[in-house]
C-alpha positions in Angstrom: 26.5 -17.0 8.7 23.3 -18.8 9.5 20.8 -21.3 8.1 17.6 -20.1 6.4 14.8 -22.2 7.7 11.7 -22.8 5.5 8.2 -22.2 6.6 5.7 -25.1 7.1 3.5 -26.0 4.2 0.5 -24.1 5.5 2.2 -20.8 4.6 3.6 -19.6 1.4 7.4 -19.2 1.7 8.5 -16.2 -0.3 12.1 -17.2 -0.4 12.2 -21.0 -0.5 10.3 -23.2 -2.9 9.5 -26.9 -2.3 12.6 -28.8 -1.6 14.2 -25.7 -0.1 15.5 -24.3 -3.4 15.8 -20.5 -3.3 13.4 -18.8 -5.6 15.0 -17.0 -8.6 14.0 -13.5 -7.3 15.8 -14.2 -4.0 19.0 -15.8 -5.3 21.3 -12.7 -4.8 19.5 -11.7 -1.5 19.9 -15.2 0.0 23.6 -15.2 -0.7 23.9 -11.8 1.0 21.7 -13.0 4.0 23.8 -16.1 4.5 26.8 -13.9 5.2 24.9 -11.8 7.8 24.9 -12.7 11.5 21.7 -12.5 13.6 23.4 -9.9 15.9 24.3 -7.7 13.0 20.7 -7.8 11.7 19.4 -7.0 15.2 21.7 -4.0 15.4 20.4 -2.8 12.0 16.8 -3.2 13.3 17.6 -1.2 16.4 19.3 1.5 14.2 16.1 1.7 12.1 13.9 2.0 15.2 16.1 4.8 16.6 16.0 6.8 13.3 12.3 6.4 12.9 11.7 7.6 16.5 14.1 10.5 16.0 12.3 11.7 12.9 8.9 11.1 14.3 7.7 8.4 11.9 5.0 7.0 14.2 1.3 6.4 14.2 -1.4 6.2 16.8 -4.0 3.4 17.1 -7.6 4.5 17.4 -9.2 3.0 20.5 -5.9 2.6 22.3 -6.7 4.3 25.7 -3.0 4.8 26.5 -2.7 7.2 23.5 0.8 6.0 22.9 2.4 6.2 19.5 3.9 3.3 17.7 6.8 3.0 15.3 6.0 2.0 11.8 6.6 -1.7 11.1 10.0 -2.3 9.6 11.5 -5.6 8.6 15.2 -5.9 7.7 14.2 -8.9 5.5 12.4 -7.4 2.5 9.7 -9.0 0.4 10.9 -9.2 -3.1 8.3 -9.2 -5.9 9.6 -10.1 -9.4 8.9 -7.8 -12.3 6.5 -10.4 -13.9 4.6 -10.7 -10.6 4.4 -6.9 -10.2 3.1 -6.6 -13.8 0.3 -8.9 -12.9 -0.4 -7.1 -9.6 -0.4 -3.7 -11.4 -2.8 -4.8 -14.1 -5.1 -6.3 -11.5 -5.1 -3.2 -9.3 -5.8 -0.9 -12.3 -8.7 -3.2 -13.4 -10.1 -3.4 -9.9 -10.0 0.4 -9.2 -11.5 1.1 -12.6 -14.4 -1.3 -11.8 -14.9 0.3 -8.4 -15.1 3.8 -10.0 -17.6 2.6 -12.6 -19.6 0.9 -9.8 -19.8 4.2 -7.9 -20.8 6.1 -11.0 -23.5 3.6 -11.7 -25.1 3.7 -8.3 -25.3 7.5 -8.4 -26.7 7.5 -11.9 -28.5 4.7 -13.8 -28.2 2.1 -11.1 -28.0 -0.7 -13.7 -26.3 -3.0 -11.3 -29.2 -2.7 -8.9 -31.8 -3.1 -11.6 -30.1 -6.3 -12.8 -30.3 -7.7 -9.3 -26.5 -8.3 -9.1 -26.5 -6.4 -5.7 -29.7 -6.1 -3.6 -30.7 -2.4 -3.7 -31.2 -2.3 0.1 -27.5 -3.1 0.6 -26.6 0.1 -1.2 -29.5 2.5 -0.7 -29.8 2.0 3.1 -26.0 2.0 3.7 -24.8 4.8 5.9 -22.1 5.7 3.3 -24.6 6.2 0.5 -25.0 10.0 -0.1 -28.3 10.9 -1.7 -26.9 14.4 -2.5 -24.5 12.7 -5.0 -27.3 11.4 -7.1 -26.9 12.6 -10.7 -23.8 14.6 -10.1 -21.0 14.1 -12.7 -17.4 14.2 -11.4 -14.4 15.1 -13.5 -13.3 12.0 -15.4 -15.9 10.1 -13.4 -13.3 9.4 -10.7 -14.8 8.9 -7.2 -11.8 7.0 -5.7 -8.7 9.0 -6.4 -6.6 6.9 -4.0 -7.3 3.2 -3.2 -5.7 1.1 -0.5 -5.9 -2.5 -1.9 -5.2 -5.0 0.8 -3.4 -7.9 -0.9 -2.1 -11.1 0.6 -0.2 -14.1 -0.8 -2.0 -17.4 -0.3 -0.2 -20.6 0.4 -1.1 -21.6 -3.2 1.2 -18.9 -4.4 -1.6 -16.7 -5.8 -2.4 -13.1 -4.8 -5.8 -12.4 -3.2 -7.5 -9.1 -2.2 -8.9 -9.0 1.3 -10.6 -5.6 1.0 -10.5 -2.2 -0.8 -10.1 0.8 1.4 -11.4 3.8 -0.5 -12.5 6.1 2.3 -9.3 6.7 4.2 -6.5 4.9 2.4 -3.3 5.8 4.3 0.1 4.3 4.9 1.9 5.0 1.6 4.2 7.5 3.3 5.4 4.6 5.6 6.2 2.6 2.5 8.3 5.5 1.2 10.1 5.9 4.5 10.7 2.1 4.6 12.4 2.3 1.2 14.6 5.2 2.3 15.6 3.3 5.4 16.5 0.2 3.5 18.7 2.3 1.1 20.4 3.8 4.1 21.0 0.6 6.0 21.7 -1.8 3.1 23.1 0.2 0.1 24.9 -2.9 -1.1 21.5 -4.6 -1.8 20.4 -1.8 -4.1 23.7 -1.9 -5.9 23.2 -5.6 -6.7 19.5 -5.6 -7.5 17.5 -3.8 -10.2 14.9 -2.3 -7.9 12.0 -0.2 -9.2 12.0 3.3 -7.6 9.1 4.6 -5.6 10.1 8.1 -4.7 8.1 9.6 -7.5 4.8 8.6 -5.8 4.1 12.1 -4.4 4.4 13.7 -7.9 2.1 11.0 -9.3 -0.4 11.7 -6.6 -0.3 15.5 -7.3 -0.7 14.8 -11.1 -3.7 12.6 -10.3 -5.4 15.2 -8.2 -4.8 17.9 -10.7 -6.2 15.8 -13.5 -9.6 15.8 -11.9 -9.9 19.5 -11.4 -12.7 21.4 -13.2 -12.1 21.7 -16.9 -11.9 25.5 -16.9 -9.0 25.5 -14.4 -5.6 25.7 -16.1 -3.3 25.5 -13.1 -5.2 24.0 -10.1 -3.9 24.4 -6.5 -4.1 21.2 -4.5 -4.1 21.3 -0.7 -4.2 18.8 2.1 -6.7 19.2 4.9 -5.6 17.5 8.2 -7.1 17.3 11.7 -3.6 18.3 12.9 -0.5 16.8 14.5 -2.4 14.6 16.9 -4.1 12.7 14.2 -2.9 9.1 13.8 -1.9 9.7 10.1 -0.4 13.2 10.6 3.1 12.1 9.4 1.5 11.1 6.1 -0.4 14.4 5.9 2.8 16.4 6.5 4.7 14.4 3.9 
């Protein structure tokens, strides 16, 4: 049994509110954590690292001259997001990705956002990522960003903020799936005492998304993954 120490006021404490009261979404978890010893948690962390290394759930860092692979980050203390907070995040992400797709459609068609002066034209038209060949081309369902990596943080005011939107090479979701599997393996009692939203259906949702943007005349589209190969930093995700 050990004491849960609150963070200083410059950071948002996910578990403890002002006055050190445990937040509602962490009530059951805090009771469980108070019964766990530091040595037991360290053993669980070591077990997770061993299993990840055995399965090959690693990634490489571009620019790292050593070429060594790293284990995916895994924290035995989960971040718990309440259903109401997740509803807000989900709605915000849907709104944001919808806006990004409409923005991309506009700059390759009427360019109303440039004509209105909302964004200086030179910031778009001279950007290395702007593809002149895409001008006037209509895509199925007008979807340009099929997958988006929205980088979200929690500010010390308790609100969620977006740092950036990764639309070019959004990777990492496979690590989230493996993290969930590992948590279920190491701490099944937590899943028995919490109503946790499942995530294992993500690959099927991704496949449905990609099939939905196939040409209209194709009834049963085939979806493939192109990968640079096993030495790519995200190969584990490609193989999943």
